[in-house]
N, C-alpha and C positions, 0 to 999 in steps of 0.2 A: 555588399555592405559589410564592413569589418566591425565587429563588436568590440568595444573597448571597456575595460573595467578600470575605474580610477581607484587607486589605493595609495593614499598619501600623495607623495610627489612622483610615484611610479605609475607606469601604465602596463596593464596586463592585457595583451592583445590576443584575441581568439580569432585565428586567421580564416576559419571556414566561413564563407559567405552564406547568408540565409537566402533561400530562393525568394525572388521578388514577386512572382506571380501567385495568384490566388489558388487555394487548395480546393479542388472540386469534390463533389460527393463521391465520385469514383475513386479518387485518391484516398479519401478518408476510409472508404470501404476496404481498399487494398491495405491501408495501415492497420485496420482492425484485424484482418486476416494474418498479417505479418506478426502482430503482437501475440497471436495464439502460439507462435513458435518461440516467443521470447519469455513467456511467463511460465515458471522460471527455469533454471537448471542449476546444477552445482556450479556456483560462481566463485571466482577467486576473491579472496579477502585482500583489500588494499588499505593503505594508511596515509594520512596526512597529519604529521605530528602525533598528537595523542588521540586522534580520531581514526577509527577503523570502520570499514564498511565492505559489504559484499557487492562486487561489481555486477550490474545486471547483465544477464546472458544476452548476447547479441550486440551489446554496446561496445564501441571501440574506445579503448582507454588511452589517455595521454596524461603524463604528469606535467604540471606547471612548475618550472624550476624556481628556486629562490632567486631574488628576494621576495617575489610575489607569492610563491608557494601555493599549492592546491592540486586538484585533480579534475580532469574533465572527461566525460564519457558521452559519446555521440551515437545516435541512431538516426538514419535518414533513408529516404526513398525518393522516387520521382515527385517533385513538388512539395515535399514536406521534410521537416528537420526537427530534431530534438537534441538538446545538449543539457547534461546535468553537470554542474560545477560544485565540487565540495571544497570549502575553504577552511583554513585553520580555525580551531576553537579560540574564543577569547573569553576573558573573565566577565561574568554577567554584571550588568548595571543594576539600577535600582528596581527595574521591573522588566517584564518581557517586551512591552511596547517600546521602551527606550532601547532595548537590544535590537529590535527590528528596525527602528529608525536609524540607529548607528550603522548597522550592517547595510541597510539600503543605501544610505548616503555614501558609504565607503566603497561598495562593490557593484551596485547596479548601475548600468549605463545612464548617464545624465538625461538621455532622451526620454526616459520613462518617468521623469519628475523627481522631486526631492524625496518624497515618501508618500504612500497612500494615507488618507485620513484614517483616524482611529476606527470609525464605523465601517471602513472598507477592509478591516483586518479580521481574521477568523482564527479560532482555536484549532490547533492540530492535536487531535486526541484519538489516534489509532492505537496500534499495539506497541509502538516504540516509545521514545522519549516524548513528553508533552512539549508544546510550543505554540507558535503563532505563524501565520503566513498571510501574504498579500500578493496581489498581482496587478499588472498594468500592461496596456497594449499601446504600441506606437511603432509602425513599420516593423512589426514583430511583437512577440509577447514575452514578458518576463514574470516569473513568480519567485518570491523569496520565502524560504522556510527558515525559521530560527528555532532550534531544538535545544532544550536546557536540561542539564544533568550535572551533578557533582560540582555545582558552582560555576559551570562553564556553559557557553552557548556556541552551537555549531551552525554556521550559515550554509545553506544549500540553495543554489540558484538553478531554476529550470528555464531554459531559453527555447522557444519554438517560433516558427514563422507565423503561426496562428494559434489563438487560444484553444481552438478545437482540438489541436494536436495534443496538448497537455491533458485535456479531458479524455481523449481517446486512449491515452497512455496512463490514465490515473491509477489503475491497479498496479502496473509495473512501478510507477513512481512511489506509491504508498508502500509497497513491499520493500523498496529500496530504503525509504526514509525510516521504516520500522526497524531496519537492521543496523542502523548507524549506532556506534557505541563510542563512548569516551572513557579513557583509562580511569579507573582500573577495569571497567567492563571491556570485553573483547568481542568483536563481531564474529559471527559464525556464518559459513556459507549457507545459502538457502537450500533446502532439500526438497526434492520432488519424488525421490525414491526412498521409501522408508522400510524398516523391518518391523516384525511383530514386537520386538523389544521396545521400539520407539513409540508404540501405541499403548503400551501397558499403563493402566491407570483409569481414573474417572474423568470423563469428558462431558462437557455441557454445551448444548446448542439451543438457541431460542430466538424468537422474533415476535413482533407485534405490529399491528396496523389498525388504524381507525378511519372510518368514513362518516362524514356528516351529510345527511340527505336534506335537500330543499325542494319545495314545490315550484311551480312555474312562476310564482309571485315572489320567490326568494325567501319564503317563510320556512323555518326549520320543520322538517318532517321526520326527525329522529336521527339516530346514529347507530353505527355498527362497530363493535370492537372485537378484533380477533387476535389471539395470542397463543403461543405454544412454547413448551420447554421440554427438552429431551435430555436424559442422562444416559451415557453409555459407559458401562464399567467393563473394560477390556482386560482380560487376564493374559499372562505371558504365554499361555498355550494356544492363544487365538480364539478362545471362547469369549462371548460377551453376554451381559445382561443389560437390558434397557428399560427405562421407565419414562412414560409419556404423560403429559398433562396439557390440555388445551381448553380454551374458552372461546366461544362465539356468542357475542351478546351475553345472554344469561345461561347458555348451555355449556356445561363443563363435561369434558371427556377425560378419562384416565385409562391407562393401560400399561402393560408390561409384557416383555417378551425376552427370549434368549436365543442364541444361535452361535454362529461362527463367522470370524473375519477371514476373508481371503485376499491376499495381496499378489499382484502380478504386474511388475514394472511400476508405472505411475497410476495403476488402477487399484481401487479398494472396493470390495463387495461385502455387504452385510447379508448373510443368508440365515433367515430364521429357522429354528428347529422344525422339521417336518414340512418345510416349504420347498417347492421345486424352483422357485424364482428367488432372485436376490435384488437388493437395492444397490446399484452400482454407481460409483463416483470416479472422477478423475482427480488425482491429487494435484492441486495448484501450487501449494507451498506448505512447508512445515518449518516453523520458526519459533524460537524462544524469545519471549519478551524480557525486558530488563528486570522485571520483578520475579522472573523464574517461571511465569505462566507460559505454557506452550500453546501456540496458535496453529491450528490445522485448517487450511482453507480447501474446500472441496467443491466440485461442480458435477452435477449429475451428468452421466454420459449421454443422456438424450439431448443435451445442449452442445452446440458448437463451442469450442474453447476460444471465446473472444472476450475482450475486456468488458463489453457491454453485458454479456451473459454472466460473467463472474460477478459483476456489480449487481445485476438484478436477481440472479438465481443461485448464486453461490451460497454455501454454508460455511460459517466459521465456528469451529469447535474449540473450546478452551479447556485446558487441563491445569489444575494447580500443581505446584512442584510436588514430586513424589518424595515422601519421607521414608528413607530406607534405614533399617536397623543396622 
């Protein structure tokens, strides 16, 4: 099946055929293992007009020539396929939903319908530009993201042969979307190898969850709320001080410690003073958000480096811009 994008009176044909057969559990497992090699690496910065982005490692790149213009990046394996298409930015309309509708009707293959209903659209609020996205399935799956900044909207389409493929690649796709920039901003390559100088400053990490309990009759039997927050103040010489606060229902725990940061390749270790052991992480990505905040994504080395583990067990540390004299 050849995918066609309608753009005015022109046709942008993406020649690679999607696999027609179903993706089995074994194939999805193979995909997840492959993705562990794809997230991320020092990637090349590409551009489409005033839009710049960091090409995901492992994806094959091809420029779509004028008059259609754009860029496509492909990743595939036995029985599965993913294509990311970046299109030129356009001036924003009256609101984000009108931008999504216009981009969908102009660029998404007609087999996926005119545009998803308003209640089938969702906010995109990760570390990059804000926006909206929507998805549809019909002999394949399409998701359209529209990201807004500087009075412009960037359309990005993700095409897969099944919706599950996009979900399995969600961390890779989100890191890519987070790195898209519009002039005067400029995309930077994703980093997985960092230096101590890259880590200097005050980092914050935290999470929370709540559980509501019910009895066998469905009556409320109470609830549990758990939350924590950690601050790491890392100095240029590799030493750190940390402060911790946590709450479980009504119990509050606080603490502080200090130690040293060790770096080796894509591994980061926090070794507390006087301790023979260390908390060890794999660096998944190091990325600067448009507002200057740096986002460091880490995964404990006890977990296999897969998308599902990054999603479920990864940590995101945030650092405000450093003010230098």
